C-alpha positions in Angstrom: -113.3 104.5 60.2 -116.9 104.5 60.6 -117.4 105.3 64.4 -121.3 104.9 64.2 -122.6 102.6 66.9 -125.3 100.0 66.0 -128.5 100.3 68.1 -128.8 97.7 70.8 -132.3 96.1 70.7 -133.8 94.9 73.9 -136.2 92.2 73.9 -138.8 91.4 76.8 -138.3 88.2 78.4 -141.3 86.0 78.6 -141.7 82.8 80.8 -141.9 79.6 78.5 -144.9 77.3 78.6 -145.4 74.3 76.2 -147.1 75.4 73.1 -145.9 79.1 73.0 -143.5 78.7 70.3 -145.0 79.5 66.8 -144.4 77.5 63.7 -142.6 80.5 62.2 -140.2 80.5 65.1 -139.8 76.7 64.6 -138.6 77.3 60.9 -136.3 80.2 61.7 -134.5 78.1 64.4 -133.9 75.3 61.7 -132.6 78.0 59.4 -130.1 79.3 62.0 -129.6 76.3 64.2 -126.1 75.8 65.5 -124.5 73.4 67.8 -125.3 73.9 71.6 -122.0 75.2 72.7 -121.8 77.5 75.8 -119.4 80.6 74.8 -118.7 84.0 76.5 -118.0 85.3 72.8 -120.3 86.4 70.2 -121.1 84.1 67.3 -118.7 84.9 64.4 -121.3 83.7 61.7 -123.9 85.9 62.8 -124.1 89.2 60.8 -122.9 92.2 62.4 -121.6 90.0 65.5 -125.0 90.2 67.0 -125.7 88.2 70.1 -128.0 85.3 69.4 -130.0 84.4 72.4 -131.1 80.8 72.8 -134.8 80.4 73.2 -135.9 79.6 77.0 -136.7 75.9 76.1 -133.4 75.1 74.8 -131.5 76.9 77.7 -133.4 74.9 80.0 -132.7 71.7 78.2 -129.0 72.3 77.8 -128.7 73.0 81.6 -130.4 69.6 82.5 -128.1 67.9 79.9 -125.0 69.4 81.5 -126.3 68.5 85.1 -126.7 64.9 83.9 -123.4 64.6 82.3 -121.7 66.0 85.6 -123.6 63.6 87.9 -122.9 60.5 85.4 -119.2 61.3 85.6 -119.0 61.4 89.4 -121.0 58.1 89.8 -118.6 56.4 87.4 -115.7 57.5 89.2 -117.1 56.5 92.4 -118.0 53.0 91.1 -114.5 52.8 89.7 -113.0 53.4 93.2 -115.3 50.7 94.7 -114.3 48.1 92.3 -110.4 49.0 92.4 -108.4 46.8 94.8 -107.3 49.8 96.9 -110.9 50.8 97.3 -111.7 47.8 99.2 -109.0 48.7 101.6 -110.7 51.9 102.8 -107.7 53.8 102.3 -104.5 54.3 100.4 -101.1 53.3 101.3 -100.0 55.3 104.3 -97.3 58.0 103.3 -93.8 57.2 103.7 -93.5 59.8 106.5 -95.9 57.8 108.8 -94.0 56.8 111.9 -93.8 53.1 112.6 -93.0 51.0 115.7 -91.0 47.9 116.7 -92.6 44.6 117.6 -93.9 44.8 121.1 -94.7 48.6 120.8 -98.3 49.8 120.7 -100.2 53.0 120.8 -103.0 51.8 123.3 -102.4 48.7 125.1 -100.6 45.1 125.2 -100.6 41.8 126.9 -97.8 39.1 127.0 -98.4 35.6 128.1 -97.0 32.3 127.8 -99.7 31.1 125.4 -100.4 32.9 121.9 -104.1 31.9 122.3 -104.5 33.7 125.8 -102.6 36.8 124.4 -104.7 37.1 121.4 -107.8 36.8 123.8 -106.3 39.5 125.9 -106.0 41.8 123.1 -109.7 41.3 121.9 -110.7 42.3 125.5 -108.6 45.3 125.2 -110.2 46.2 121.7 -113.7 45.6 123.1 -113.3 48.3 125.7 -111.9 46.3 128.4 -109.2 47.6 130.6 -105.9 45.8 131.6 -107.6 44.0 134.5 -110.3 42.5 131.9 -107.5 41.4 129.7 -105.4 40.0 132.5 -108.1 38.0 134.1 -109.4 36.9 130.8 -106.1 35.7 129.7 -105.5 34.1 133.1 -108.8 32.1 132.7 -107.7 31.1 129.3 -104.1 29.8 130.5 -106.0 27.8 133.2 -107.4 25.8 130.0 -104.5 25.6 127.7 -101.7 25.4 130.6 -102.7 22.8 133.1 -99.2 21.9 133.8 -98.5 25.5 135.3 -101.7 27.0 136.3 -105.4 26.3 136.4 -108.5 26.8 138.6 -106.7 24.8 141.3 -104.0 27.3 141.2 -102.9 30.1 143.7 -102.9 33.7 142.4 -100.9 36.7 143.2 -101.1 40.0 141.5 -99.9 43.6 141.4 -102.1 46.5 139.9 -101.0 50.0 139.1 -103.9 52.4 138.4 -102.6 55.4 136.3 -106.0 57.3 137.1 -105.7 57.2 140.9 -102.0 56.6 141.1 -102.7 53.7 143.5 -100.9 50.4 143.6 -102.8 47.5 144.7 -101.6 43.8 145.6 -103.7 40.8 145.1 -102.7 38.4 147.8 -103.5 34.9 148.0 -103.9 34.3 151.7 -102.3 31.3 153.5 -102.2 28.2 151.7 -105.2 25.8 152.8 -105.6 21.8 152.6 -108.6 20.5 150.8 -107.6 16.9 151.3 -104.4 15.3 152.4 -102.0 16.3 149.7 -104.2 18.5 147.8 -104.5 22.3 147.9 -107.6 24.4 148.2 -108.5 25.7 144.7 -108.3 29.7 145.1 -108.1 30.9 141.4 -111.7 31.7 140.9 -112.3 33.7 144.1 -108.9 35.7 143.5 -109.7 36.7 140.0 -113.2 37.5 140.7 -112.3 39.6 143.6 -109.8 41.6 141.3 -112.3 41.9 138.4 -115.1 43.2 140.7 -113.1 46.1 142.1 -111.1 47.1 139.0 -112.7 45.3 135.8 -115.0 47.1 133.3 -116.4 44.4 131.1 -119.1 42.1 132.3 -117.8 39.1 134.2 -119.3 36.5 131.7 -117.7 38.1 129.0 -114.3 37.0 130.3 -115.3 33.5 130.6 -116.9 33.0 127.3 -113.6 32.2 125.2 -112.1 30.0 128.0 -115.0 27.9 128.0 -115.3 27.5 124.3 -111.6 26.3 124.2 -112.5 23.9 126.9 -115.5 22.6 125.1 -114.6 22.7 121.5 -110.9 22.2 121.9 -107.5 23.8 121.8 -104.0 22.9 120.3 -101.2 21.7 122.5 -98.5 24.3 122.2 -94.7 23.8 123.0 -94.7 24.2 127.0 -97.6 21.9 127.4 -96.2 19.3 125.1 -92.8 19.4 126.7 -94.5 19.1 130.1 -96.5 16.1 128.9 -93.5 14.4 127.7 -91.5 14.7 130.9 -94.5 14.0 133.2 -96.0 10.8 131.3 -99.7 10.0 131.6 -100.4 8.9 134.9 -103.4 10.5 136.3 -104.0 12.8 133.0 -105.8 10.3 130.9 -108.2 10.5 129.0 -107.8 14.4 128.7 -104.3 14.5 127.7 -103.5 11.2 126.2 -104.1 9.4 122.8 -106.4 6.5 122.5 -103.3 4.3 122.8 -102.4 5.8 126.2 -99.4 8.0 124.9 -99.4 11.7 126.0 -100.7 14.3 123.3 -97.7 15.7 121.4 -97.6 19.3 119.7 -100.2 20.4 117.7 -102.8 17.7 118.9 -106.3 18.8 119.8 -107.4 18.6 123.6 -110.7 19.0 125.0 -112.0 19.6 128.7 -115.7 19.4 128.7 -116.1 19.2 132.4 -114.0 22.2 132.8 -116.2 24.1 130.3 -119.3 23.1 132.3 -117.6 24.6 135.5 -116.7 27.9 133.8 -120.2 28.3 132.5 -121.6 28.0 136.0 -119.0 30.5 137.1 -120.4 32.9 134.6 -123.9 32.5 136.3 -122.6 33.3 139.8 -124.3 36.2 141.0 -121.3 37.9 143.0 -117.8 37.7 144.0 -118.9 36.2 147.4 -119.8 33.1 145.5 -117.1 32.8 143.1 -115.6 29.1 143.2 -118.6 27.7 145.3 -119.9 25.6 142.4 -116.4 24.1 141.8 -116.0 23.5 145.5 -119.2 21.5 146.1 -118.0 19.3 142.9 -114.7 18.6 144.5 -116.1 17.7 148.0 -118.4 15.1 146.1 -115.5 13.8 144.0 -113.2 13.4 147.2 -116.2 12.1 149.6 -115.6 14.7 152.2 -117.9 15.0 154.8 -118.1 18.7 154.9 -116.8 21.6 152.6 -113.6 23.2 154.0 -113.3 27.0 154.6 -113.6 29.2 151.6 -110.0 30.8 150.1 -109.4 34.1 151.6 -107.7 36.2 148.7 -107.5 40.1 149.5 -106.7 43.2 147.9 -103.9 45.0 150.0 -101.7 48.2 149.6 -98.7 47.2 147.6 -95.5 47.5 149.5 -93.4 50.5 148.7 -89.5 51.2 148.5 -88.5 54.7 147.6 -85.5 54.9 145.4 -83.4 57.7 143.8 -84.9 56.4 140.4 -88.3 56.4 141.6 -90.7 54.3 143.7 -90.9 50.6 143.6 -94.0 48.5 144.1 -94.4 45.0 145.0 -96.5 42.2 146.8 -96.4 41.5 150.7 -95.8 38.4 152.2 -96.1 35.5 152.2 -94.9 36.1 148.7 -91.6 36.8 147.9 -92.0 40.7 147.7 -90.4 41.3 151.0 -87.3 39.2 150.2 -87.2 41.2 146.7 -87.0 44.5 148.5 -84.4 43.4 151.0 -82.0 42.2 147.9 -82.7 45.4 146.2 -81.8 47.5 149.3 -78.8 45.7 149.9 -77.8 45.4 146.2 -78.1 49.3 145.9 -75.9 49.9 148.9 -72.8 47.5 147.4 -73.8 48.1 143.7 -73.7 44.7 143.0 -74.3 42.2 141.4 -73.1 42.8 138.0 -74.6 42.2 134.7 -72.8 39.2 133.8 -73.5 37.5 136.9 -77.3 38.1 136.6 -77.6 36.1 133.4 -76.9 32.7 134.9 -80.0 33.1 137.0 -82.4 32.7 133.9 -81.3 30.2 131.3 -81.4 26.9 133.4 -83.3 23.8 132.7 -86.0 23.1 135.2 -89.8 22.2 135.6 -92.2 25.1 135.4 -93.4 25.9 138.9 -95.8 28.9 138.0 -97.3 30.9 135.1 -97.1 34.7 134.7 -98.7 37.4 132.6 -98.5 41.0 132.0 -101.0 43.8 130.5 -100.4 47.4 130.0 -102.0 50.4 128.4 -100.1 53.5 127.1 -101.5 55.7 130.3 -99.6 53.8 132.5 -101.9 51.4 134.1 -100.6 47.9 134.2 -101.4 44.3 135.9 -99.1 41.6 136.5 -100.4 38.3 137.6 -98.6 35.1 138.8 -100.0 31.8 139.7 -98.9 28.4 140.8 -99.9 24.8 141.2 -96.5 24.2 143.0 -95.1 21.8 140.6 -95.8 20.6 136.8 -99.4 19.4 136.8 -99.7 20.0 140.6 -100.6 17.0 142.7 -101.3 15.0 139.5 -105.0 14.5 140.6 -107.6 15.2 138.2 -111.0 15.7 139.4 -113.4 13.7 137.2 -116.3 15.9 137.7 -114.6 19.0 136.9 -111.7 18.5 134.8 -109.5 20.5 137.4 -106.0 19.3 138.1 -105.7 20.1 141.9 -102.4 21.6 143.3 -100.2 20.2 146.1 -100.1 23.8 147.8 -101.0 22.8 151.0 -101.1 24.5 154.6 -97.5 23.5 155.4 -96.3 24.4 151.8 -93.3 26.8 151.7 -94.0 30.5 151.2 -94.4 31.7 147.4 -90.7 32.3 146.6 -92.0 32.5 142.9 -94.4 35.5 143.7 -92.7 38.8 143.4 -94.1 41.1 140.8 -92.6 44.6 140.7 -93.6 47.9 139.3 -91.0 50.9 139.1 -92.7 54.4 138.6 -90.2 57.1 137.8 -91.7 59.5 139.8 -94.7 60.0 142.0 -94.9 63.6 141.2 -94.7 63.5 137.3 -98.1 62.3 135.7 -96.2 61.1 132.6 -93.3 59.3 134.4 -92.0 56.2 132.6 -93.3 52.9 134.1 -91.7 49.5 134.1 -93.2 46.2 135.3 -91.4 42.7 135.7 -92.9 39.4 136.6 -91.2 36.0 136.5 -92.4 32.6 135.5 -90.8 29.0 135.8 -88.5 29.8 138.4 -88.4 29.3 142.4 -85.7 32.1 142.4 -87.8 35.0 141.1 -86.8 37.5 143.6 -82.8 37.1 142.6 -83.7 37.1 138.8 -85.7 40.6 139.1 -83.2 42.0 141.1 -80.7 41.4 138.7 -82.9 42.5 135.9 -83.9 45.7 137.5 -80.3 46.7 138.6 -79.3 46.1 134.8 -82.1 48.2 133.7 -81.1 51.1 136.3 -77.6 50.6 135.1 -78.7 51.6 131.5 -79.7 55.0 133.4 -83.1 55.4 131.5 -86.5 53.5 131.0 -86.9 54.4 127.5 -83.8 52.3 126.1 -85.9 49.3 125.7 -86.8 46.8 124.4 -83.9 47.0 121.8 -81.1 48.1 124.3 -82.0 45.5 126.8 -81.9 42.8 124.1 -78.2 43.3 124.4 -78.2 42.2 128.0 -80.4 39.1 127.6 -79.1 35.7 127.8 -78.4 34.0 124.5 -81.9 32.8 123.1 -82.6 29.1 122.6 -85.6 27.2 122.0 -84.6 24.6 124.5 -85.0 27.1 127.2 -88.3 28.8 126.2 -91.3 28.1 128.3 -89.3 26.8 131.4 -87.9 30.0 133.1 -89.0 33.3 131.6 -89.2 37.1 132.8 -92.0 39.3 131.4 -91.5 42.9 131.0 -93.8 45.8 130.3 -92.9 49.5 129.9 -94.7 52.8 129.3 -92.8 55.5 127.6 -93.8 58.3 125.6 -97.6 57.4 125.7 -96.7 54.0 124.2 -97.1 50.6 125.8 -93.9 48.0 125.2 -93.9 44.4 126.0 -90.9 41.9 125.8 -89.5 38.6 127.4 -86.4 37.3 128.6 -85.4 35.2 126.7 -86.7 37.2 123.8 -89.6 35.6 121.7 -90.4 33.1 124.3 -93.8 34.6 125.5 -96.3 35.8 122.6 -97.5 39.4 122.9 -100.6 41.1 121.4 -101.5 44.9 121.3 -103.3 47.5 119.2 
């Protein structure tokens, strides 16, 4: 075998410039031209397997073509993704292992109320950066427009707010009932809601009034609770706002507007401070009623909530003249006697009666929650519709009985545990709210742990029937394992939203 090694020739590399190639080089390239293929092997067609180096111009051209091909391929793939249906969704379908939640369970926050429109507004305020107070107050103003049979700007408000950041529980108290005119209660909704928002809200006050004003101006749909109340009440004092042109009451699905109320809400949005809340409304009412002078302003206040230490945690509720003190007495008595039973409690809720109040609840996954309840004392209150304001005045006057319907409660599992479970209950449509919530809480405690909700508690609920929805409801919010839970008794009667 010939072991001689062929000499390796080295060539001096030169920088290429246009015009450097000679005609002889061009002819040689034509004779030895091969496909431009990058290879780490020597060309077999070259005698002696000598390496043939591509001239500098061809090497640069080859590199440019490769870069162009790669970039074109990437661009075509990107265009294909944009044009595909999945690309428009922004992400592929979630993996099968991704956890999901039952209806009413949310990662961040939630709201439950008697009207779907108002629950939707509360959710929008939460998503916009508002807290549970913003969502609750905004939804309450919405209910004042779409549920005039149970609440409104002429209503009296009670509330219970738990702040998970400070660990404080605060009660919104309505103050004593005041008389505006014989048989007519003094409107206290705007001063109370503005007071609550000023101390604990986050979003600008006008932001909370925008959608309720729009609903009053452009119209809202009559839902089941309002349609039922109109059918039972008749049209006396409610036309033309809630009547057809032939004088019959609006039915389910009809559109209703209240432009005078929209104007009041717009004026309220311009009020410079909470001390002026409701003043514009009060002036218009004084003129409508022909009063010689304006009565004293409402006196809502914020007070520390009542507390009841329990083996299972600490219970918070509202002070008198609400039914909060009655609630605590019932609970203390029941805890000592271990009564009533679960079956005896069910009879308290599914009874047909006219709504006397409205309630809503908001909650976030950190443990903050707001429970609000309001009333105009009876269905459509006094039945007196103010022509200048579109407000139905209540018949809650100075001699009215204490607010037996107002007794929201919050149970915190432990004051020492920052991640303790929270439970909130508030009732609507019943004058026996304290008894109903006492039974519900005892049933809850008998289940031994808060986290067995809402599916476990659904077994303890009364038989669900569309006939009782919108009359007597109990709203429940729970915080467990960094999730917000919302539900109602009877289940499905109150729409909820969250995110």
